[in-house]
C-alpha positions in Angstrom: 118.4 71.4 -51.6 120.0 74.3 -49.6 123.6 73.9 -48.9 124.7 73.2 -45.3 126.8 75.7 -43.4 125.0 78.6 -45.0 124.8 81.8 -43.0 121.4 83.3 -42.8 122.0 86.9 -42.0 118.7 88.4 -42.9 115.0 87.7 -43.4 115.5 87.6 -47.2 118.2 84.9 -46.8 115.8 82.9 -44.7 113.1 83.2 -47.3 115.5 82.2 -50.0 116.4 79.0 -48.1 112.7 78.2 -47.5 111.9 78.7 -51.2 114.8 76.4 -52.1 113.5 73.5 -49.9 109.8 74.1 -50.5 108.2 71.0 -52.0 111.0 68.7 -50.8 109.3 67.7 -47.5 108.4 64.2 -48.7 112.0 63.6 -50.0 113.5 64.8 -46.7 111.0 62.7 -44.7 111.6 59.6 -46.7 115.4 60.0 -46.6 115.2 60.6 -42.8 113.2 57.4 -42.3 115.6 55.5 -44.5 118.6 56.8 -42.5 116.9 56.0 -39.2 116.1 52.4 -40.2 119.3 51.7 -42.3 120.8 48.4 -41.3 117.9 47.6 -38.9 117.1 43.9 -38.8 113.9 43.4 -36.9 112.7 44.9 -33.6 113.5 42.4 -30.8 110.5 41.8 -28.5 107.9 43.0 -31.0 105.7 41.1 -33.4 104.8 44.1 -35.5 106.2 47.7 -35.8 104.2 50.5 -37.2 105.5 53.9 -38.3 102.8 56.5 -37.9 102.4 60.2 -38.2 99.9 62.1 -36.0 100.4 65.2 -38.1 99.6 63.5 -41.5 97.7 60.5 -40.3 100.0 58.1 -42.1 100.0 54.5 -40.9 97.0 55.0 -38.6 94.7 52.7 -40.7 97.3 49.9 -40.6 97.7 50.3 -36.8 93.9 50.4 -36.2 93.4 47.3 -38.4 96.1 45.4 -36.5 94.6 46.3 -33.1 91.1 45.3 -34.2 92.4 42.0 -35.6 94.3 41.1 -32.4 91.5 42.3 -29.9 89.6 39.6 -28.1 87.6 39.5 -24.9 89.4 38.2 -21.8 86.5 36.0 -20.6 85.1 34.2 -23.6 82.7 36.4 -25.7 81.9 40.0 -26.4 79.1 41.6 -24.4 77.5 43.1 -27.5 77.1 42.3 -31.2 79.5 44.3 -33.3 76.6 46.0 -35.2 75.0 47.3 -32.0 75.6 51.0 -31.3 75.5 52.2 -27.8 76.7 55.1 -25.7 76.8 53.0 -22.5 80.1 53.0 -20.7 81.1 50.3 -18.2 
């Protein structure tokens, strides 16, 4: 990985740094997440915590599944069968 404190004085220097870190995005992302959550013991007030990425779509299926599992009608039963497709909006 590129050394810290390096002076980038030209476009060529910038390209060199970018080439050095290219392909290390996953390692950097993983290390950053580990650093952010290091020593973390639970999330008070939450039953579940999901880490998601809008850019990559990571974690979205887990979040969607959880929401669908926990969803329930507030007054007893669903208005429509789950297999019924409609474009009606209440």
